[in-house]
C-alpha positions, 0 to 999 in steps of 0.5 A: 517358791511363788513370784514376788512383786516389788513396785519401787516408787518415788516418794518424793513424787507422792507416788506412795498411795499410787503403789499401794492402790496397785498393790492391794489390787495386785494381792486381792486377784493374785492372793493365790498366785503371788508370795507377796507384793514389796513397796520400795521407796526410790532414791531416784526421783520419778521412780516407778518401776514395778519388778517381778522377781527383781525383773523390771516388767514395766517402767514410768519412765520408758512407758511415759504413763503409769500403767492402767490397773487393768493393763497391770493385772493383765501384764502379771497375769500373763507372766504368772498365771496365763490360764488365769481369767480376770473377769471384767479386766479382761473385757 
């Protein structure tokens, strides 16, 4: 089974568009490697956590910032397809 990414975001904070953008970028980059990307509204204010198969891999509160898309692609690549080249995202 292919891994699934879940992006849990705070709808009260207006972070749906950010989550949708990151989901689209991950699906475009990892279309052959991922089983899907799910967006999950959080009931906890300020939440923006990215999970791989329900295991947290990035938490905005812990990091103190949102992930840059380049960093997120590299993180996901390192976890699910370490040999995959990311083109300009590797630079």
